[in-house]
C-alpha positions as CSV (number, residue, x, y, z in Angstrom):
1,M,17.2,21.4,8.8
2,A,17.4,18.3,6.4
3,N,16.5,18.6,2.7
4,P,13.0,17.6,2.2
5,I,12.1,14.4,0.4
6,L,10.0,15.1,-2.7
7,V,6.9,13.0,-3.2
8,T,5.0,13.6,-6.5
9,G,1.4,12.4,-6.8
10,A,0.9,12.9,-3.1
11,A,-2.9,13.6,-3.4
12,G,-3.6,10.6,-5.6
13,R,-6.8,8.7,-5.1
14,V,-6.8,5.2,-6.6
15,G,-3.9,3.4,-5.0
16,A,-2.8,6.5,-3.0
17,V,0.9,5.4,-2.9
18,G,2.1,8.8,-2.7
19,R,-0.2,10.0,0.1
20,T,0.7,6.9,2.0
21,V,4.4,7.3,1.4
22,T,4.1,10.9,2.7
23,E,2.3,9.7,5.8
24,L,4.9,7.0,6.5
25,L,7.8,9.4,6.1
26,L,6.3,12.1,8.3
27,K,5.7,9.5,11.1
28,Q,9.4,8.6,10.8
29,G,10.3,12.3,11.4
30,K,11.3,13.1,7.8
31,A,10.7,16.4,6.2
32,V,8.4,15.8,3.2
33,R,7.6,18.1,0.2
34,A,4.3,16.8,-1.2
35,M,3.6,17.7,-4.8
36,V,-0.1,18.0,-5.7
37,R,-1.8,19.1,-8.9
38,N,-4.5,21.3,-7.2
39,E,-5.0,23.1,-4.0
40,D,-8.1,21.2,-2.5
41,E,-9.1,19.3,0.6
42,R,-6.5,16.5,-0.2
43,A,-3.7,19.0,-0.3
44,Q,-5.0,20.4,3.0
45,A,-5.0,17.0,4.5
46,L,-1.3,16.5,3.5
47,R,-0.6,19.9,5.1
48,D,-2.4,19.0,8.3
49,M,-0.2,15.8,8.5
50,G,2.9,18.2,8.5
51,A,3.9,18.1,4.9
52,E,5.2,21.0,2.8
53,V,2.7,21.1,0.1
54,V,3.6,22.4,-3.3
55,V,1.2,22.8,-6.2
56,G,2.8,21.9,-9.5
57,D,2.3,20.3,-12.9
58,L,4.7,17.6,-14.1
59,L,4.6,18.9,-17.6
60,D,5.3,22.6,-16.6
61,L,9.1,23.5,-16.5
62,D,8.8,26.4,-14.3
63,S,6.6,24.7,-11.6
64,M,8.9,21.7,-11.6
65,H,11.9,23.9,-10.8
66,R,9.9,25.1,-7.8
67,V,8.9,21.7,-6.7
68,I,12.4,20.0,-7.0
69,A,14.8,22.8,-5.9
70,G,16.3,21.9,-2.6
71,C,15.3,18.2,-2.7
72,E,18.1,15.6,-3.0
73,T,15.9,12.6,-2.8
74,M,12.5,12.2,-4.7
75,Y,9.8,9.7,-5.5
76,F,8.3,10.0,-9.0
77,S,4.9,8.7,-9.8
78,M,2.2,9.6,-12.3
79,S,-1.2,8.2,-13.0
80,I,-2.0,6.6,-16.4
81,S,-1.8,9.2,-19.0
82,D,-0.8,9.7,-22.7
83,A,1.5,12.5,-21.5
84,Y,3.4,10.1,-19.2
85,L,6.7,10.1,-21.2
86,A,6.8,13.8,-21.6
87,A,6.2,14.3,-17.8
88,T,8.9,11.8,-16.9
89,I,11.6,13.4,-19.2
90,N,10.6,17.0,-17.9
91,T,10.9,15.9,-14.5
92,A,14.2,13.9,-15.0
93,A,15.7,17.0,-16.8
94,V,14.9,19.3,-13.9
95,A,16.0,16.8,-11.3
96,K,19.3,16.5,-13.0
97,H,19.7,20.2,-13.2
98,H,19.2,20.5,-9.5
99,G,21.6,17.6,-8.7
100,V,19.0,15.2,-7.3
101,K,21.0,12.2,-5.6
102,A,18.3,9.6,-5.6
103,F,15.3,9.2,-8.0
104,I,12.9,6.4,-7.0
105,N,10.7,5.7,-10.0
106,M,7.3,4.0,-9.9
107,S,7.1,1.7,-13.0
108,Q,5.1,-1.4,-13.8
109,M,5.7,-5.2,-13.7
110,T,5.0,-5.8,-17.4
111,V,8.0,-3.6,-18.3
112,S,10.1,-6.5,-17.1
113,Q,9.0,-8.5,-20.2
114,M,9.5,-5.7,-22.6
115,S,12.5,-4.8,-24.8
116,I,13.4,-2.9,-27.9
117,T,11.9,-5.8,-29.9
118,E,9.0,-6.8,-27.5
119,T,6.1,-4.6,-26.5
120,T,2.5,-5.0,-25.5
121,P,-0.8,-3.5,-27.0
122,S,-1.0,-1.2,-24.1
123,P,0.1,2.4,-25.0
124,Q,0.8,3.1,-21.3
125,H,3.2,0.1,-21.1
126,K,5.1,1.4,-24.1
127,L,5.4,4.8,-22.5
128,Q,6.5,3.4,-19.1
129,W,9.2,1.3,-20.9
130,L,10.5,4.3,-22.8
131,S,10.4,6.3,-19.6
132,E,12.6,3.8,-17.9
133,Q,15.1,3.9,-20.8
134,A,15.2,7.7,-20.7
135,L,15.9,7.7,-16.9
136,N,18.5,5.2,-17.4
137,W,20.1,7.3,-20.2
138,S,19.8,10.5,-18.1
139,G,22.6,9.5,-15.7
140,L,20.4,10.3,-12.7
141,P,20.8,7.9,-9.8
142,V,17.6,5.9,-10.3
143,V,15.9,3.0,-8.4
144,H,13.0,1.4,-10.5
145,V,10.0,-0.1,-8.6
146,R,7.8,-2.4,-10.7
147,P,4.6,-3.5,-9.0
148,T,2.2,-6.0,-10.5
149,V,-1.5,-5.0,-10.8
150,F,-2.8,-3.1,-7.8
151,L,-5.5,-4.4,-5.7
152,E,-7.0,-1.0,-5.6
153,G,-7.0,-0.9,-9.4
154,F,-8.8,-3.8,-10.9
155,F,-10.1,-5.3,-7.8
156,L,-11.4,-2.5,-5.7
157,T,-12.4,-0.3,-8.6
158,L,-13.8,-2.8,-11.1
159,T,-15.3,-5.7,-9.1
160,P,-17.4,-4.2,-6.3
161,D,-20.6,-3.6,-8.3
162,S,-21.0,-7.2,-9.6
163,V,-20.0,-8.6,-6.2
164,R,-22.7,-6.6,-4.6
165,Q,-25.3,-7.2,-7.1
166,S,-24.8,-10.8,-8.1
167,N,-22.0,-12.2,-5.8
168,Q,-19.7,-12.4,-8.9
169,I,-16.3,-11.2,-9.8
170,R,-16.9,-10.4,-13.6
171,L,-13.6,-9.7,-15.4
172,P,-12.2,-10.8,-18.7
173,F,-9.2,-12.6,-17.1
174,G,-9.9,-16.2,-18.3
175,E,-7.9,-18.7,-16.5
176,G,-4.8,-16.6,-16.2
177,K,-3.1,-16.2,-12.9
178,T,-2.1,-13.0,-11.3
179,S,-0.5,-11.7,-8.1
180,P,-2.1,-8.4,-7.2
181,V,-0.3,-6.1,-4.6
182,A,-1.9,-3.5,-2.2
183,A,-0.9,0.1,-2.6
184,E,0.0,0.2,1.1
185,D,2.7,-2.6,0.6
186,V,4.1,-0.7,-2.4
187,A,4.1,2.5,-0.3
188,R,6.0,0.7,2.5
189,V,8.6,-0.4,0.0
190,V,9.0,3.2,-1.4
191,A,9.2,4.7,2.0
192,T,12.0,2.1,2.9
193,L,13.9,3.0,-0.2
194,L,13.6,6.7,0.5
195,Q,15.1,6.3,4.1
196,N,18.4,5.0,2.6
197,P,18.3,5.4,-1.1
198,Q,22.0,5.4,-1.8
199,S,22.3,1.6,-1.2
200,H,19.6,0.9,-3.8
201,I,20.7,3.0,-6.7
202,G,20.7,1.2,-10.0
203,K,18.5,-1.6,-8.7
204,I,15.1,-2.8,-9.8
205,Y,12.4,-4.1,-7.4
206,H,9.5,-6.2,-8.4
207,L,6.4,-6.1,-6.0
208,T,3.7,-8.8,-5.9
209,G,1.2,-10.1,-3.4
210,P,1.6,-13.3,-1.6
211,Q,-0.1,-15.4,-4.0
212,S,-0.3,-15.8,-7.8
213,E,-3.7,-17.6,-8.6
214,N,-6.4,-17.4,-11.0
215,L,-9.8,-15.6,-10.4
216,H,-11.5,-18.7,-9.3
217,F,-9.1,-19.0,-6.3
218,F,-9.5,-15.3,-5.6
219,A,-13.3,-15.7,-5.6
220,Q,-12.9,-18.2,-2.7
221,E,-10.8,-15.7,-1.0
222,Y,-13.6,-13.0,-1.4
223,S,-16.0,-15.7,-0.1
224,K,-14.0,-16.2,3.1
225,A,-13.6,-12.6,3.7
226,L,-17.2,-11.6,3.1
227,G,-18.9,-14.7,4.6
228,R,-20.9,-15.5,1.5
229,T,-20.3,-17.4,-1.7
230,I,-18.6,-15.3,-4.5
231,T,-17.8,-16.9,-7.9
232,F,-15.8,-15.8,-10.8
233,Q,-17.5,-15.2,-14.1
234,D,-15.1,-14.7,-17.1
235,I,-16.5,-12.2,-19.6
236,P,-15.6,-11.2,-23.1
237,V,-13.1,-8.4,-23.3
238,E,-14.9,-6.2,-25.9
239,P,-18.3,-5.6,-24.1
240,W,-16.3,-5.0,-20.9
241,R,-14.2,-2.4,-22.8
242,D,-17.4,-0.7,-24.1
243,E,-18.7,-0.5,-20.6
244,L,-15.5,1.2,-19.3
245,L,-15.9,3.8,-22.1
246,K,-19.6,4.3,-21.1
247,R,-18.4,5.0,-17.6
248,G,-16.5,8.0,-19.0
249,L,-12.9,6.6,-18.6
250,P,-10.4,8.1,-21.0
251,V,-9.7,6.0,-24.2
252,H,-6.0,5.7,-23.3
253,V,-6.9,4.3,-19.9
254,V,-9.4,2.0,-21.4
255,N,-6.9,0.8,-24.0
256,H,-4.5,0.1,-21.2
257,L,-7.0,-1.7,-19.1
258,T,-8.0,-3.9,-22.0
259,A,-4.5,-4.8,-22.8
260,M,-3.9,-5.7,-19.2
261,A,-7.0,-8.0,-19.4
262,D,-5.5,-9.8,-22.5
263,L,-2.2,-10.1,-20.8
264,H,-3.8,-11.6,-17.7
265,R,-5.6,-14.1,-19.9
266,A,-2.3,-15.0,-21.4
267,G,-0.7,-15.6,-18.0
268,R,1.7,-12.6,-18.3
269,F,1.0,-11.5,-14.7
270,D,1.8,-14.9,-13.2
271,R,4.7,-13.4,-11.4
272,M,6.1,-13.8,-7.9
273,S,8.7,-11.9,-5.9
274,D,9.8,-11.7,-2.3
275,D,10.9,-8.1,-2.5
276,V,8.2,-6.7,-0.3
277,R,9.1,-8.8,2.6
278,T,12.9,-8.5,2.0
279,L,12.8,-4.7,1.9
280,T,10.2,-4.1,4.6
281,G,10.5,-7.2,6.9
282,Q,6.7,-7.7,6.5
283,G,4.8,-9.8,3.9
284,P,2.3,-8.3,1.6
285,L,-1.4,-8.1,2.2
286,S,-3.4,-11.1,0.7
287,V,-6.6,-10.6,-1.4
288,Q,-8.6,-12.2,1.5
289,E,-7.2,-9.6,4.0
290,F,-7.7,-6.8,1.5
291,V,-11.3,-7.7,0.8
292,R,-12.0,-8.1,4.6
293,K,-10.5,-4.5,5.1
294,N,-12.8,-3.1,2.4
295,A,-15.8,-5.4,3.1
296,A,-18.3,-2.5,3.1
297,T,-17.4,-1.6,-0.4
298,F,-18.4,-5.2,-1.5
299,T,-21.5,-5.4,0.5
300,A,-25.0,-4.0,-0.4
301,S,-26.3,-1.7,2.3
302,A,-29.4,-2.5,4.3
303,K,-31.3,0.3,2.5
304,A,-30.3,-1.0,-0.8
305,K,-31.5,-4.6,0.1
306,E,-34.8,-3.2,1.2
307,A,-35.2,-1.3,-2.0
């Protein structure tokens, strides 16, 4: 039997790249070892798909030996965390020990504009840049994947409340342009790379949506998808940051999101790439298509309207 392909973060919620990658690989008849943090209903769902599910912690040396042993190809991903660099290095060290032949690393578009002298205010961006450096130094056969902002991140997580309540996208993005990409498109790219990773070793791929526009344009796309007028309302960064903290988001995550908002205002996410279409043969999902697919999330229920 072929060595399984390891997918870390396979039970993730927001974005769900790992889960979608697992599903795509299984449909292609690949053996997949899905790493999860906890044994729960999401782990069982992966098992029901046909994946070999292994519980592990990216920061725990012993469990990573269990997770990686026997895998020649792997996809590494981790959610926003102040332990991101330590987890990357721990995983890389164990992967090198076990002779992994292809290491697909999920990174972030902003890293493309960073260097030893250029960084951003985001602590997460700095950790991801350092992680890329460490992986390159490790000698592992690495492929870096750098998506821009996820549609499931800012747009599906942070805009539905205001769209439902006041038909407004309320974000501190100013007039800056951005090219958000859907997690399913990123997952399709990763699954493609995992099928024939050797031909991609040493390369970096940048993943964007099909359009780089400001939020006024995307508000029009929301309007077309939802059948009602949606507008964009720029808001100050600091009150927005305070609201995120009130929601209970970790300070590290909030600092990252706030820095991303500032970078959007400055036009740093105005980036375009054809890598999604080139690698998969299919163009990425547009904002309008994405909102239409998730229309219920952006629409008040009948009961709520009556209340």
